N, CA, C and O atoms as CSV, one atom per row, in Angstrom:
chain,resi,resn,atom,element,x,y,z
A,1,MET,N,N,36.018,136.172,-134.342
A,1,MET,CA,C,35.243,135.238,-133.875
A,1,MET,C,C,35.929,133.854,-133.306
A,1,MET,O,O,35.273,133.144,-132.544
A,2,LYS,N,N,37.023,133.554,-133.626
A,2,LYS,CA,C,37.907,132.342,-133.166
A,2,LYS,C,C,38.396,132.920,-131.686
A,2,LYS,O,O,38.399,132.133,-130.739
A,3,SER,N,N,38.748,134.095,-131.521
A,3,SER,CA,C,39.353,134.340,-130.170
A,3,SER,C,C,38.174,134.334,-129.162
A,3,SER,O,O,38.382,134.076,-127.977
A,4,TYR,N,N,36.909,134.622,-129.644
A,4,TYR,CA,C,35.812,134.658,-128.531
A,4,TYR,C,C,35.631,133.124,-128.133
A,4,TYR,O,O,35.477,132.803,-126.954
A,5,PHE,N,N,35.656,132.188,-129.170
A,5,PHE,CA,C,35.544,130.970,-128.884
A,5,PHE,C,C,36.599,130.307,-127.905
A,5,PHE,O,O,36.274,129.461,-127.071
A,6,LEU,N,N,37.939,130.786,-128.091
A,6,LEU,CA,C,38.864,130.215,-127.242
A,6,LEU,C,C,38.747,130.865,-125.922
A,6,LEU,O,O,39.133,130.194,-124.965
A,7,ILE,N,N,38.244,132.158,-125.674
A,7,ILE,CA,C,38.082,132.889,-124.438
A,7,ILE,C,C,37.136,132.007,-123.621
A,7,ILE,O,O,37.461,131.534,-122.532
A,8,LEU,N,N,35.767,131.779,-124.293
A,8,LEU,CA,C,34.689,131.128,-123.825
A,8,LEU,C,C,35.084,129.707,-123.261
A,8,LEU,O,O,34.700,129.274,-122.174
A,9,THR,N,N,35.921,129.029,-124.166
A,9,THR,CA,C,36.210,127.773,-123.573
A,9,THR,C,C,37.178,127.857,-122.670
A,9,THR,O,O,36.959,127.127,-121.703
A,10,GLY,N,N,38.177,128.473,-122.610
A,10,GLY,CA,C,39.108,128.779,-121.224
A,10,GLY,C,C,38.208,129.138,-120.005
A,10,GLY,O,O,38.507,128.696,-118.896
A,11,LEU,N,N,37.111,129.930,-120.181
A,11,LEU,CA,C,36.428,130.364,-118.899
A,11,LEU,C,C,35.602,129.306,-118.497
A,11,LEU,O,O,35.473,129.154,-117.282
A,12,VAL,N,N,34.937,128.441,-119.354
A,12,VAL,CA,C,34.172,127.299,-118.997
A,12,VAL,C,C,35.144,126.118,-118.324
A,12,VAL,O,O,34.726,125.339,-117.468
A,13,SER,N,N,36.446,126.111,-118.824
A,13,SER,CA,C,37.228,125.238,-118.244
A,13,SER,C,C,37.738,125.494,-116.839
A,13,SER,O,O,37.870,124.684,-115.922
A,14,VAL,N,N,37.968,126.650,-116.863
A,14,VAL,CA,C,38.366,127.342,-115.477
A,14,VAL,C,C,37.311,127.050,-114.328
A,14,VAL,O,O,37.594,126.606,-113.215
A,15,SER,N,N,35.905,127.412,-114.843
A,15,SER,CA,C,34.722,127.391,-114.103
A,15,SER,C,C,34.619,125.910,-113.437
A,15,SER,O,O,34.510,125.641,-112.241
A,16,CYS,N,N,34.680,125.080,-114.479
A,16,CYS,CA,C,34.597,123.632,-114.199
A,16,CYS,C,C,35.524,123.273,-113.155
A,16,CYS,O,O,35.112,122.755,-112.118
A,17,GLY,N,N,36.986,123.558,-113.392
A,17,GLY,CA,C,37.840,123.176,-112.658
A,17,GLY,C,C,37.667,123.524,-111.250
A,17,GLY,O,O,37.806,122.685,-110.360
A,18,LEU,N,N,37.318,124.935,-110.996
A,18,LEU,CA,C,37.006,125.539,-109.796
A,18,LEU,C,C,35.846,124.749,-109.057
A,18,LEU,O,O,36.031,124.392,-107.894
A,19,LEU,N,N,34.842,124.513,-109.603
A,19,LEU,CA,C,33.624,123.918,-109.092
A,19,LEU,C,C,33.992,122.495,-108.629
A,19,LEU,O,O,33.421,122.035,-107.641
A,20,LEU,N,N,35.011,121.701,-109.360
A,20,LEU,CA,C,35.117,120.369,-109.073
A,20,LEU,C,C,36.150,120.095,-108.155
A,20,LEU,O,O,36.283,118.961,-107.695
A,21,THR,N,N,37.010,121.170,-107.799
A,21,THR,CA,C,37.971,121.053,-106.800
A,21,THR,C,C,37.635,120.474,-105.462
A,21,THR,O,O,38.378,119.734,-104.819
A,22,GLY,N,N,36.352,120.912,-105.076
A,22,GLY,CA,C,35.763,120.370,-103.794
A,22,GLY,C,C,35.271,119.136,-103.837
A,22,GLY,O,O,35.065,118.604,-102.747
A,23,CYS,N,N,34.971,118.400,-105.027
A,23,CYS,CA,C,34.519,117.054,-105.013
A,23,CYS,C,C,35.893,116.198,-104.848
A,23,CYS,O,O,36.742,116.012,-105.719
A,24,THR,N,N,35.893,115.744,-103.566
A,24,THR,CA,C,36.829,114.686,-103.348
A,24,THR,C,C,36.297,113.605,-102.449
A,24,THR,O,O,35.427,113.871,-101.619
A,25,PRO,N,N,36.827,112.304,-102.595
A,25,PRO,CA,C,36.422,111.301,-101.835
A,25,PRO,C,C,36.714,111.494,-100.341
A,25,PRO,O,O,37.639,112.174,-99.897
A,26,THR,N,N,35.878,110.863,-99.673
A,26,THR,CA,C,35.990,110.887,-98.186
A,26,THR,C,C,37.297,110.080,-97.631
A,26,THR,O,O,37.778,109.177,-98.315
A,27,ASP,N,N,37.805,110.405,-96.481
A,27,ASP,CA,C,38.839,109.574,-96.150
A,27,ASP,C,C,38.631,109.011,-94.922
A,27,ASP,O,O,39.488,109.279,-94.081
A,28,TYR,N,N,37.579,108.188,-94.532
A,28,TYR,CA,C,36.942,107.650,-93.581
A,28,TYR,C,C,37.563,106.237,-93.492
A,28,TYR,O,O,37.378,105.576,-92.470
A,29,GLY,N,N,38.284,105.750,-94.507
A,29,GLY,CA,C,38.980,104.578,-94.259
A,29,GLY,C,C,37.948,103.496,-95.026
A,29,GLY,O,O,37.283,103.851,-95.999
A,30,HIS,N,N,37.896,102.243,-94.520
A,30,HIS,CA,C,37.027,101.313,-95.080
A,30,HIS,C,C,35.706,101.097,-94.318
A,30,HIS,O,O,35.087,100.033,-94.355
A,31,THR,N,N,35.297,102.252,-93.582
A,31,THR,CA,C,34.023,102.216,-92.925
A,31,THR,C,C,33.097,102.976,-93.633
A,31,THR,O,O,33.491,103.814,-94.443
A,32,SER,N,N,31.787,102.766,-93.402
A,32,SER,CA,C,30.688,103.539,-94.000
A,32,SER,C,C,30.763,104.859,-93.581
A,32,SER,O,O,31.278,104.896,-92.463
A,33,PRO,N,N,30.449,106.037,-94.030
A,33,PRO,CA,C,30.373,107.301,-93.483
A,33,PRO,C,C,28.952,107.560,-92.880
A,33,PRO,O,O,28.718,108.562,-92.205
A,34,TYR,N,N,28.002,106.586,-93.164
A,34,TYR,CA,C,26.809,106.634,-92.514
A,34,TYR,C,C,26.588,106.021,-91.126
A,34,TYR,O,O,25.564,106.135,-90.454
A,35,HIS,N,N,27.721,105.342,-90.794
A,35,HIS,CA,C,27.667,104.876,-89.394
A,35,HIS,C,C,28.288,106.070,-88.443
A,35,HIS,O,O,29.348,106.634,-88.712
A,36,PRO,N,N,27.452,106.381,-87.261
A,36,PRO,CA,C,27.998,107.608,-86.637
A,36,PRO,C,C,29.359,107.425,-85.965
A,36,PRO,O,O,29.877,108.439,-85.498
A,37,GLY,N,N,29.977,106.306,-85.862
A,37,GLY,CA,C,31.385,106.164,-85.107
A,37,GLY,C,C,32.280,106.751,-85.864
A,37,GLY,O,O,32.856,107.657,-85.262
A,38,PRO,N,N,32.668,106.575,-87.082
A,38,PRO,CA,C,33.713,107.268,-87.759
A,38,PRO,C,C,33.390,108.660,-87.943
A,38,PRO,O,O,34.283,109.492,-87.787
A,39,VAL,N,N,32.158,109.036,-88.273
A,39,VAL,CA,C,31.750,110.401,-88.450
A,39,VAL,C,C,32.118,111.314,-87.189
A,39,VAL,O,O,32.786,112.347,-87.247
A,40,VAL,N,N,31.616,110.804,-86.152
A,40,VAL,CA,C,31.800,111.355,-84.843
A,40,VAL,C,C,33.254,111.539,-84.425
A,40,VAL,O,O,33.721,112.586,-83.976
A,41,GLY,N,N,33.932,110.375,-84.628
A,41,GLY,CA,C,35.364,110.418,-84.317
A,41,GLY,C,C,36.190,111.390,-84.988
A,41,GLY,O,O,37.083,112.050,-84.458
A,42,LYS,N,N,35.829,111.432,-86.183
A,42,LYS,CA,C,36.562,112.490,-87.168
A,42,LYS,C,C,36.291,113.781,-86.721
A,42,LYS,O,O,37.263,114.526,-86.596
A,43,THR,N,N,35.065,114.254,-86.426
A,43,THR,CA,C,34.662,115.342,-86.187
A,43,THR,C,C,35.281,115.880,-84.807
A,43,THR,O,O,35.758,117.010,-84.712
A,44,VAL,N,N,35.226,114.948,-83.730
A,44,VAL,CA,C,35.707,115.353,-82.467
A,44,VAL,C,C,37.291,115.572,-82.517
A,44,VAL,O,O,37.801,116.494,-81.880
A,45,GLY,N,N,37.996,114.760,-83.238
A,45,GLY,CA,C,39.355,114.803,-83.477
A,45,GLY,C,C,39.860,116.076,-84.140
A,45,GLY,O,O,40.894,116.650,-83.798
A,46,THR,N,N,39.062,116.461,-85.098
A,46,THR,CA,C,39.239,117.921,-85.801
A,46,THR,C,C,39.028,119.017,-84.797
A,46,THR,O,O,39.786,119.983,-84.699
A,47,GLY,N,N,38.060,118.840,-84.123
A,47,GLY,CA,C,37.634,119.932,-83.097
A,47,GLY,C,C,38.857,119.914,-81.993
A,47,GLY,O,O,39.383,120.985,-81.689
A,48,VAL,N,N,39.233,118.865,-81.488
A,48,VAL,CA,C,40.408,118.823,-80.400
A,48,VAL,C,C,41.630,119.342,-81.042
A,48,VAL,O,O,42.390,120.049,-80.381
A,49,GLY,N,N,41.935,118.999,-82.504
A,49,GLY,CA,C,43.062,119.287,-83.094
A,49,GLY,C,C,43.295,120.868,-83.379
A,49,GLY,O,O,44.390,121.426,-83.453
A,50,VAL,N,N,41.902,121.513,-83.533
A,50,VAL,CA,C,41.995,122.997,-83.689
A,50,VAL,C,C,42.255,123.595,-82.281
A,50,VAL,O,O,43.180,124.395,-82.144
A,51,VAL,N,N,41.540,123.269,-81.315
A,51,VAL,CA,C,41.697,123.714,-80.098
A,51,VAL,C,C,43.072,123.663,-79.556
A,51,VAL,O,O,43.612,124.642,-79.040
A,52,ALA,N,N,43.694,122.364,-79.697
A,52,ALA,CA,C,45.106,122.213,-79.155
A,52,ALA,C,C,46.103,122.928,-79.853
A,52,ALA,O,O,47.199,123.123,-79.327
A,53,GLY,N,N,45.782,123.414,-81.198
A,53,GLY,CA,C,46.612,123.889,-81.970
A,53,GLY,C,C,46.592,125.532,-81.650
A,53,GLY,O,O,47.628,126.194,-81.709
A,54,ASN,N,N,45.489,126.028,-81.355
A,54,ASN,CA,C,45.314,127.362,-80.857
A,54,ASN,C,C,45.975,127.699,-79.538
A,54,ASN,O,O,46.612,128.727,-79.306
A,55,VAL,N,N,45.757,126.768,-78.759
A,55,VAL,CA,C,46.280,126.885,-77.348
A,55,VAL,C,C,47.802,126.978,-77.433
A,55,VAL,O,O,48.413,127.855,-76.822
A,56,ALA,N,N,48.423,126.043,-78.217
A,56,ALA,CA,C,49.825,125.746,-78.477
A,56,ALA,C,C,50.350,127.328,-79.171
A,56,ALA,O,O,51.337,127.921,-78.734
A,57,GLY,N,N,49.576,127.801,-80.201
A,57,GLY,CA,C,50.002,129.111,-80.826
A,57,GLY,C,C,49.882,130.263,-79.838
A,57,GLY,O,O,50.727,131.156,-79.783
A,58,ALA,N,N,48.856,130.216,-79.098
A,58,ALA,CA,C,48.601,131.253,-78.003
A,58,ALA,C,C,49.868,131.280,-76.888
A,58,ALA,O,O,50.399,132.308,-76.467
A,59,GLY,N,N,50.159,130.145,-76.581
A,59,GLY,CA,C,51.309,129.930,-75.638
A,59,GLY,C,C,52.649,130.445,-76.230
A,59,GLY,O,O,53.440,131.100,-75.551
A,60,VAL,N,N,52.864,130.119,-77.525
A,60,VAL,CA,C,54.229,130.715,-78.120
A,60,VAL,C,C,54.211,132.129,-78.244
A,60,VAL,O,O,55.178,132.845,-77.983
A,61,GLY,N,N,52.836,132.623,-78.741
A,61,GLY,CA,C,52.743,134.050,-78.906
A,61,GLY,C,C,52.910,134.943,-77.497
A,61,GLY,O,O,53.499,136.022,-77.426
A,62,VAL,N,N,52.291,134.281,-76.458
A,62,VAL,CA,C,52.767,135.187,-75.102
A,62,VAL,C,C,54.288,134.957,-74.920
A,62,VAL,O,O,54.959,135.951,-74.645
A,63,VAL,N,N,54.849,133.877,-75.031
A,63,VAL,CA,C,56.277,133.620,-74.687
A,63,VAL,C,C,57.024,134.784,-75.496
A,63,VAL,O,O,57.702,135.646,-74.936
A,64,GLU,N,N,56.819,134.706,-76.888
A,64,GLU,CA,C,57.448,135.655,-77.617
A,64,GLU,C,C,57.365,137.119,-77.404
A,64,GLU,O,O,58.306,137.906,-77.505
A,65,GLY,N,N,56.029,137.423,-77.073
A,65,GLY,CA,C,55.887,138.835,-76.666
A,65,GLY,C,C,56.612,139.138,-75.469
A,65,GLY,O,O,57.270,140.176,-75.412
A,66,VAL,N,N,56.556,138.277,-74.433
A,66,VAL,CA,C,57.211,138.721,-73.226
A,66,VAL,C,C,58.696,138.736,-73.409
A,66,VAL,O,O,59.322,139.573,-72.757
A,67,ALA,N,N,59.327,137.954,-74.179
A,67,ALA,CA,C,60.715,138.120,-74.627
A,67,ALA,C,C,60.955,139.456,-75.294
A,67,ALA,O,O,61.927,140.124,-74.942
A,68,HIS,N,N,60.180,139.862,-76.177
A,68,HIS,CA,C,60.570,140.990,-76.896
A,68,HIS,C,C,60.357,142.083,-76.019
A,68,HIS,O,O,61.218,142.961,-76.084
A,69,GLY,N,N,59.254,142.286,-75.063
A,69,GLY,CA,C,59.159,143.279,-74.006
A,69,GLY,C,C,60.353,143.266,-73.051
A,69,GLY,O,O,60.811,144.341,-72.664
A,70,VAL,N,N,60.814,142.253,-72.701
A,70,VAL,CA,C,62.014,142.206,-71.827
A,70,VAL,C,C,63.242,142.750,-72.313
A,70,VAL,O,O,63.999,143.454,-71.644
A,71,ALA,N,N,63.439,142.353,-73.672
A,71,ALA,CA,C,64.622,142.785,-74.362
A,71,ALA,C,C,64.507,144.310,-74.946
A,71,ALA,O,O,65.469,144.904,-75.432
A,72,ALA,N,N,63.332,144.797,-74.840
A,72,ALA,CA,C,63.215,146.368,-75.672
A,72,ALA,C,C,63.957,147.179,-74.870
A,72,ALA,O,O,64.454,148.114,-75.497
A,73,PRO,N,N,64.279,147.150,-73.395
A,73,PRO,CA,C,65.082,148.260,-72.772
A,73,PRO,C,C,66.579,148.010,-73.010
A,73,PRO,O,O,67.391,148.913,-72.809
A,74,PHE,N,N,66.914,146.911,-73.394
A,74,PHE,CA,C,68.084,146.713,-73.738
A,74,PHE,C,C,68.748,146.762,-75.273
A,74,PHE,O,O,69.825,146.326,-75.680
A,75,ASN,N,N,67.541,147.551,-76.040
A,75,ASN,CA,C,67.977,147.599,-77.394
A,75,ASN,C,C,68.896,148.886,-77.663
A,75,ASN,O,O,68.515,150.034,-77.437
A,76,PRO,N,N,70.094,148.561,-78.150
A,76,PRO,CA,C,71.151,149.826,-78.423
A,76,PRO,C,C,71.066,150.440,-79.548
A,76,PRO,O,O,71.970,151.133,-80.014
A,77,SER,N,N,69.919,150.227,-80.101
A,77,SER,CA,C,69.899,150.897,-81.662
A,77,SER,C,C,69.416,152.355,-81.369
A,77,SER,O,O,69.349,153.085,-82.359
A,78,TYR,N,N,69.050,152.920,-80.093
A,78,TYR,CA,C,68.776,154.327,-79.915
A,78,TYR,C,C,70.188,154.952,-79.141
A,78,TYR,O,O,71.031,154.286,-78.540
A,79,HIS,N,N,70.176,156.191,-79.316
A,79,HIS,CA,C,71.344,156.934,-78.778
A,79,HIS,C,C,71.253,158.427,-78.787
A,79,HIS,O,O,70.491,158.982,-79.579
A,80,MET,N,N,71.922,159.042,-78.026
A,80,MET,CA,C,71.928,160.559,-77.933
A,80,MET,C,C,72.744,161.232,-78.725
A,80,MET,O,O,73.914,160.881,-78.875
A,81,VAL,N,N,72.222,162.279,-79.325
A,81,VAL,CA,C,73.203,163.253,-80.073
A,81,VAL,C,C,72.917,164.499,-79.336
A,81,VAL,O,O,71.818,164.798,-78.868
A,82,ARG,N,N,73.964,165.180,-79.273
A,82,ARG,CA,C,74.119,166.518,-78.520
A,82,ARG,C,C,74.292,167.604,-79.536
A,82,ARG,O,O,75.287,167.555,-80.259
A,83,TYR,N,N,73.488,168.513,-79.659
A,83,TYR,CA,C,73.585,169.773,-80.465
A,83,TYR,C,C,74.007,170.962,-79.379
A,83,TYR,O,O,73.562,170.990,-78.232
A,84,TRP,N,N,74.767,171.761,-79.825
A,84,TRP,CA,C,75.207,172.816,-79.124
A,84,TRP,C,C,74.682,174.219,-79.624
A,84,TRP,O,O,75.148,174.619,-80.690
A,85,ARG,N,N,73.811,174.964,-79.001
A,85,ARG,CA,C,73.422,176.186,-79.429
A,85,ARG,C,C,74.032,177.443,-78.716
A,85,ARG,O,O,74.126,177.533,-77.492
A,86,THR,N,N,74.366,178.236,-79.451
A,86,THR,CA,C,74.839,179.551,-78.851
A,86,THR,C,C,73.734,180.604,-78.437
A,86,THR,O,O,72.950,181.114,-79.237
A,87,GLU,N,N,73.778,180.860,-77.090
A,87,GLU,CA,C,72.776,181.737,-76.591
A,87,GLU,C,C,73.542,182.901,-75.793
A,87,GLU,O,O,74.713,182.858,-75.415
A,88,THR,N,N,72.592,183.989,-75.615
A,88,THR,CA,C,73.028,185.112,-75.040
A,88,THR,C,C,72.529,185.204,-73.785
A,88,THR,O,O,71.302,185.122,-73.741
A,89,THR,N,N,73.213,185.382,-72.511
A,89,THR,CA,C,72.414,185.536,-71.338
A,89,THR,C,C,71.975,186.861,-71.124
A,89,THR,O,O,72.194,187.728,-71.970
A,90,SER,N,N,71.336,187.114,-70.006
A,90,SER,CA,C,70.934,188.396,-69.613
A,90,SER,C,C,71.825,189.350,-69.433
A,90,SER,O,O,71.491,190.501,-69.716
A,91,ASP,N,N,73.036,189.106,-68.970
A,91,ASP,CA,C,73.959,190.101,-68.587
A,91,ASP,C,C,74.980,190.295,-69.864
A,91,ASP,O,O,76.044,190.886,-69.676
A,92,GLY,N,N,74.622,189.763,-71.228
A,92,GLY,CA,C,75.251,189.885,-72.266
A,92,GLY,C,C,76.478,188.713,-72.550
A,92,GLY,O,O,77.111,188.727,-73.605
A,93,ARG,N,N,76.636,188.076,-71.873
A,93,ARG,CA,C,77.623,186.842,-72.194
A,93,ARG,C,C,76.965,185.932,-73.361
A,93,ARG,O,O,75.749,185.764,-73.453
A,94,THR,N,N,77.839,185.412,-74.168
A,94,THR,CA,C,77.344,184.477,-75.068
A,94,THR,C,C,77.980,183.078,-74.535
A,94,THR,O,O,79.163,183.028,-74.196
A,95,ILE,N,N,77.220,182.074,-74.486
A,95,ILE,CA,C,77.459,180.787,-73.995
A,95,ILE,C,C,76.894,179.732,-74.971
A,95,ILE,O,O,75.976,179.922,-75.768
A,96,GLN,N,N,77.644,178.501,-74.769
A,96,GLN,CA,C,77.129,177.323,-75.572
A,96,GLN,C,C,76.136,176.423,-74.710
A,96,GLN,O,O,76.590,176.041,-73.631
A,97,VAL,N,N,74.998,176.081,-75.002
A,97,VAL,CA,C,74.025,175.441,-74.437
A,97,VAL,C,C,73.819,174.043,-75.183
A,97,VAL,O,O,73.652,174.058,-76.402
A,98,PRO,N,N,73.827,172.878,-74.506
A,98,PRO,CA,C,73.901,171.555,-75.056
A,98,PRO,C,C,72.277,171.300,-75.199
A,98,PRO,O,O,71.475,171.657,-74.337
A,99,TYR,N,N,71.942,170.670,-76.344
A,99,TYR,CA,C,70.525,170.136,-76.359
A,99,TYR,C,C,70.787,168.543,-76.795
A,99,TYR,O,O,71.422,168.150,-77.774
A,100,ASP,N,N,70.178,167.824,-75.882
A,100,ASP,CA,C,70.234,166.370,-76.339
A,100,ASP,C,C,69.132,165.778,-76.969
A,100,ASP,O,O,68.012,165.761,-76.458
A,101,VAL,N,N,69.414,165.279,-78.090
A,101,VAL,CA,C,68.186,164.671,-78.825
A,101,VAL,C,C,68.388,162.969,-79.166
A,101,VAL,O,O,69.342,162.491,-79.779
A,102,LEU,N,N,67.259,162.234,-78.612
A,102,LEU,CA,C,67.317,160.801,-78.750
A,102,LEU,C,C,66.997,160.571,-80.309
A,102,LEU,O,O,66.086,161.170,-80.882
A,103,VAL,N,N,67.824,159.661,-80.919
A,103,VAL,CA,C,67.686,159.359,-82.194
A,103,VAL,C,C,67.851,157.749,-82.415
A,103,VAL,O,O,68.565,157.030,-81.716
A,104,ASP,N,N,67.042,157.313,-83.539
A,104,ASP,CA,C,66.929,155.837,-83.677
A,104,ASP,C,C,68.276,155.553,-84.271
A,104,ASP,O,O,69.218,156.345,-84.288
A,105,GLN,N,N,68.263,154.035,-84.875
A,105,GLN,CA,C,69.294,153.524,-85.477
A,105,GLN,C,C,69.775,154.107,-86.832
A,105,GLN,O,O,70.889,153.814,-87.267
A,106,TYR,N,N,68.921,154.943,-87.506
A,106,TYR,CA,C,68.955,155.603,-88.781
A,106,TYR,C,C,69.409,157.017,-88.490
A,106,TYR,O,O,69.843,157.655,-89.449
A,107,GLY,N,N,69.372,157.590,-87.315
A,107,GLY,CA,C,69.909,159.022,-87.050
A,107,GLY,C,C,68.506,159.954,-87.087
A,107,GLY,O,O,68.587,161.181,-87.025
A,108,ARG,N,N,67.471,159.399,-87.171
A,108,ARG,CA,C,66.066,160.161,-87.153
A,108,ARG,C,C,65.885,160.386,-85.789
A,108,ARG,O,O,66.076,159.452,-85.011
A,109,PRO,N,N,65.508,161.600,-85.338
A,109,PRO,CA,C,65.071,161.945,-84.054
A,109,PRO,C,C,63.699,161.358,-83.659
A,109,PRO,O,O,62.721,161.361,-84.406
A,110,VAL,N,N,63.726,160.872,-82.452
A,110,VAL,CA,C,62.546,160.241,-81.763
A,110,VAL,C,C,61.860,161.593,-81.248
A,110,VAL,O,O,62.542,162.421,-80.644
A,111,HIS,N,N,60.590,161.788,-81.481
A,111,HIS,CA,C,60.036,163.151,-81.161
A,111,HIS,C,C,59.537,162.977,-79.736
A,111,HIS,O,O,58.359,162.700,-79.512
A,112,MET,N,N,60.557,163.163,-78.650
A,112,MET,CA,C,60.136,163.179,-77.313
A,112,MET,C,C,61.215,164.022,-76.629
A,112,MET,O,O,62.346,163.959,-77.112
A,113,PRO,N,N,61.039,164.676,-75.737
A,113,PRO,CA,C,62.207,165.447,-74.795
A,113,PRO,C,C,63.090,164.334,-74.436
A,113,PRO,O,O,62.746,163.194,-74.123
A,114,ALA,N,N,64.447,164.885,-74.534
A,114,ALA,CA,C,65.630,164.143,-73.981
A,114,ALA,C,C,65.392,163.874,-72.490
A,114,ALA,O,O,64.708,164.702,-71.887
A,115,PRO,N,N,65.884,162.794,-71.811
A,115,PRO,CA,C,65.610,162.490,-70.539
A,115,PRO,C,C,66.537,163.280,-69.604
A,115,PRO,O,O,66.575,162.940,-68.421
A,116,THR,N,N,67.277,164.294,-70.027
A,116,THR,CA,C,68.301,165.034,-69.135
A,116,THR,C,C,67.404,166.333,-68.593
A,116,THR,O,O,67.956,167.150,-67.855
A,117,GLY,N,N,66.152,166.487,-68.937
A,117,GLY,CA,C,65.409,167.642,-68.307
A,117,GLY,C,C,65.511,168.767,-69.159
A,117,GLY,O,O,65.111,169.823,-68.668
A,118,ASN,N,N,66.020,168.807,-70.510
A,118,ASN,CA,C,66.312,169.926,-71.381
A,118,ASN,C,C,64.743,170.093,-71.875
A,118,ASN,O,O,63.851,169.283,-71.623
A,119,PRO,N,N,64.600,171.292,-72.618
A,119,PRO,CA,C,63.281,171.386,-73.240
A,119,PRO,C,C,63.328,170.542,-74.497
A,119,PRO,O,O,64.253,169.833,-74.892
A,120,LYS,N,N,62.096,170.770,-75.069
A,120,LYS,CA,C,61.804,170.040,-76.449
A,120,LYS,C,C,62.905,170.159,-77.438
A,120,LYS,O,O,63.399,171.278,-77.580
A,121,PRO,N,N,63.381,169.127,-78.172
A,121,PRO,CA,C,64.405,169.354,-78.921
A,121,PRO,C,C,63.764,170.097,-80.241
A,121,PRO,O,O,62.591,170.037,-80.610
A,122,PRO,N,N,64.915,170.855,-80.891
A,122,PRO,CA,C,64.579,171.512,-81.872
A,122,PRO,C,C,64.112,170.876,-83.202
A,122,PRO,O,O,64.589,169.776,-83.477
A,123,THR,N,N,63.383,171.346,-83.913
A,123,THR,CA,C,62.922,170.501,-85.290
A,123,THR,C,C,64.220,170.336,-86.057
A,123,THR,O,O,65.125,171.164,-86.164
A,124,THR,N,N,64.138,168.997,-86.620
A,124,THR,CA,C,65.387,168.798,-87.353
A,124,THR,C,C,64.837,168.173,-88.809
A,124,THR,O,O,63.717,167.700,-88.999
A,125,THR,N,N,65.885,168.291,-89.752
A,125,THR,CA,C,65.722,167.718,-91.026
A,125,THR,C,C,66.001,166.157,-91.022
A,125,THR,O,O,66.297,165.548,-89.994
A,126,THR,N,N,65.871,165.541,-92.333
A,126,THR,CA,C,66.163,164.144,-92.316
A,126,THR,C,C,67.662,163.827,-91.923
A,126,THR,O,O,67.977,162.778,-91.360
A,127,ASN,N,N,68.514,164.771,-92.249
A,127,ASN,CA,C,69.726,164.671,-91.964
A,127,ASN,C,C,70.262,164.650,-90.625
A,127,ASN,O,O,71.396,164.220,-90.414
A,128,GLY,N,N,69.550,165.068,-89.750
A,128,GLY,CA,C,69.849,165.110,-88.242
A,128,GLY,C,C,70.305,166.655,-88.089
A,128,GLY,O,O,70.444,167.052,-86.932
A,129,ALA,N,N,70.538,167.520,-89.091
A,129,ALA,CA,C,70.884,168.940,-88.600
A,129,ALA,C,C,69.844,169.751,-88.219
A,129,ALA,O,O,68.767,169.716,-88.815
A,130,PRO,N,N,70.085,170.584,-87.154
A,130,PRO,CA,C,68.854,171.502,-86.735
A,130,PRO,C,C,68.622,172.460,-87.934
A,130,PRO,O,O,69.485,172.803,-88.742
A,131,GLN,N,N,67.350,172.828,-87.924
A,131,GLN,CA,C,66.899,173.944,-88.827
A,131,GLN,C,C,67.154,175.465,-88.429
A,131,GLN,O,O,66.780,176.370,-89.175
C-alpha cells in the first residue's frame, strides 16, 4: 500500500511539473503586452529571425553540398584489385586473363563493372577472394 502511495505521489509531481513548465512570465520588458507595439514588434522580430536563420542554413547547406560533390571524384579511398583467371582458348592454350574489380577503402567490391571494359566482376566473399 505504501509503494502505491509513493508511485501516485511521484506521478502527480511529474505531471504538475510538466504542466507548469510552460507557465513563464512574458519578456516584453516594462511595457504592457496589451499594447500592440511590443507584441507586434516581438512577433515580427521572431518571424524575421526565423526566415534569416533558414536562409543562412540553406546557403551553408548548398555550399557544403557543392564542396562534397566537387571533392567526390578526388576521393582516393577506391582502388582497383586485379584477379587473374586461368582460361583455355579454343585452340587448347591455357592463358591468364585479368579481371579488374573496383573496391572501396575496406576492400569490399563495388558492384559495378570495372572501367576497363572487362565483363562483370566475379562474385566475391567478404575477404575479397573470388568464389
